[in-house]
Each structure stands twice: as C-alpha cells, then as structure tokens.
C-alpha positions as CSV (number, residue, x, y, z in Angstrom):
1,X,-5.1,56.3,-20.2
2,X,-3.4,53.0,-19.3
3,X,0.3,53.2,-20.0
4,X,3.1,50.9,-18.7
5,X,3.9,53.6,-16.1
6,X,0.2,53.7,-14.9
7,X,-0.1,50.0,-14.8
8,X,2.9,49.7,-12.5
9,X,1.6,52.5,-10.3
10,X,-1.8,50.8,-9.9
11,X,-0.7,47.2,-9.7
12,X,-2.4,45.5,-6.8
13,X,-0.7,42.1,-7.1
14,X,1.7,42.8,-4.2
15,X,-1.1,43.5,-1.7
16,X,-1.7,41.2,1.1
17,X,-5.4,40.9,0.5
18,X,-6.1,41.1,-3.2
19,X,-9.5,42.2,-4.5
20,X,-11.7,39.2,-5.1
21,X,-14.4,41.0,-7.0
22,X,-14.2,41.6,-10.7
23,X,-14.5,45.3,-11.0
24,X,-15.6,45.0,-14.7
25,X,-18.5,42.9,-13.6
26,X,-19.4,45.4,-10.9
27,X,-19.3,48.2,-13.5
28,X,-21.4,46.2,-15.9
29,X,-24.0,45.6,-13.1
30,X,-24.1,49.4,-12.3
31,X,-24.5,50.2,-16.0
32,X,-27.3,47.5,-16.3
33,X,-29.2,49.1,-13.4
34,X,-28.8,52.6,-14.9
35,X,-29.7,51.6,-18.4
36,X,-32.7,49.4,-17.7
37,X,-34.0,51.0,-14.5
38,X,-34.7,47.6,-13.0
39,X,-35.0,47.2,-9.3
40,X,-32.0,46.2,-7.3
41,X,-33.5,42.9,-6.2
42,X,-34.1,42.0,-9.9
43,X,-30.5,42.3,-11.0
44,X,-29.5,39.1,-13.0
45,X,-27.3,36.5,-11.5
46,X,-24.7,37.2,-14.2
47,X,-23.5,40.1,-12.1
48,X,-22.0,40.1,-8.6
49,X,-24.4,40.1,-5.7
50,X,-26.8,43.1,-5.6
51,X,-25.3,44.2,-2.2
52,X,-21.9,44.4,-3.8
53,X,-23.0,46.3,-6.9
54,X,-25.2,48.6,-4.7
55,X,-22.3,49.4,-2.4
56,X,-20.0,50.3,-5.2
57,X,-22.8,52.3,-6.9
58,X,-23.3,54.4,-3.7
59,X,-19.5,54.9,-3.2
60,X,-19.1,56.0,-6.8
61,X,-22.1,58.2,-6.7
62,X,-20.9,60.0,-3.5
63,X,-17.4,60.4,-4.9
64,X,-18.5,61.8,-8.2
65,X,-17.0,58.9,-10.1
66,X,-20.2,58.2,-12.0
67,X,-20.4,61.8,-13.2
68,X,-16.8,61.6,-14.4
69,X,-17.5,58.3,-16.2
70,X,-20.6,59.9,-17.8
71,X,-18.7,63.0,-18.9
72,X,-15.8,60.9,-20.4
73,X,-18.2,58.6,-22.3
74,X,-20.2,61.6,-23.5
75,X,-17.1,63.3,-24.9
76,X,-15.8,60.0,-26.4
77,X,-19.1,59.4,-28.2
78,X,-19.3,62.9,-29.6
79,X,-15.7,62.7,-30.9
80,X,-16.4,59.3,-32.5
81,X,-19.3,60.9,-34.3
82,X,-16.8,63.6,-35.5
83,X,-18.5,66.3,-33.5
84,X,-17.1,68.8,-31.0
85,X,-16.6,67.5,-27.5
86,X,-19.4,69.8,-26.2
87,X,-22.4,71.0,-28.1
88,X,-22.3,74.5,-29.4
89,X,-26.1,74.9,-30.0
90,X,-29.4,74.3,-28.2
91,X,-32.8,73.4,-29.6
92,X,-35.9,74.8,-28.0
93,X,-39.1,73.4,-29.2
94,X,-42.2,75.5,-29.8
95,X,-44.0,74.0,-26.7
96,X,-41.3,75.3,-24.4
97,X,-41.5,78.8,-25.9
98,X,-45.3,78.9,-25.6
99,X,-45.4,77.8,-22.0
100,X,-42.7,80.3,-21.1
101,X,-44.7,83.1,-22.8
102,X,-47.9,82.2,-21.0
103,X,-46.6,81.8,-17.5
104,X,-43.6,84.0,-17.3
105,X,-44.9,87.5,-18.2
106,X,-48.2,87.2,-16.4
107,X,-46.7,86.1,-13.1
108,X,-44.1,88.9,-13.2
109,X,-46.8,91.6,-13.8
110,X,-49.0,90.5,-10.9
111,X,-46.0,90.2,-8.6
112,X,-44.8,93.7,-9.4
113,X,-48.2,95.5,-9.1
114,X,-49.0,97.4,-6.0
115,X,-51.9,96.2,-3.9
116,X,-54.9,98.6,-3.6
C-alpha cells in the first residue's frame, strides 16, 4: 500500500539516472499482451516499444512478480464481489467424472495384474 513512508522510501527523484520509461505504460502493454494474446510484433504503438515491454515481461515472469500481481488482483476482485479471498468449493462437471471413471479404474487393474 502506498503510504507517505513508502513513497519516501521508493522515491527515485534523487537518482543520477532517472527512469525514462513510464512503468504504468509498460504494465499496460504486458496486460494487453496477456489479455488479447496478440503477437509481440503486433503490439500497438500506444505502448512502449515491444522490446521494452518484452524485457520487463521476462524479468517479471522470472522474478514471480506476475504471479504476485495475479494473486493480488484475484483476491481484490473476490473481495469486491463480497466473497471470501479464496474459494471454498470446487465444481466438477459430469464429463470430468465420466472420463475419470472410464480411464482410471481400467488402467489401474491392468497395471496391477500379473502377467501369465
């Protein structure tokens, strides 16, 4: 959460080489790629260059930042919908149950039978 204490801690104005890329625009570019599934070379010109967006995407993916963002947004959306932060139930459709019944028990029996 951004507080006055955190803002002072992460203030980058005093650095010799300030960041010249708008990180919000980079994040929007990453979210655009993830939500639309478009190719990197087809990223619109509204975002920073595709190499910049791709570089940050790879860094964030390797560091686990994208997973943390996903988890935080997931919890936030569930709480905004007045639900628990994590689901407490699971839905299994009838097709999943049927396929598990067909393949599961037969393959176990044949694997456990002794060869003649």
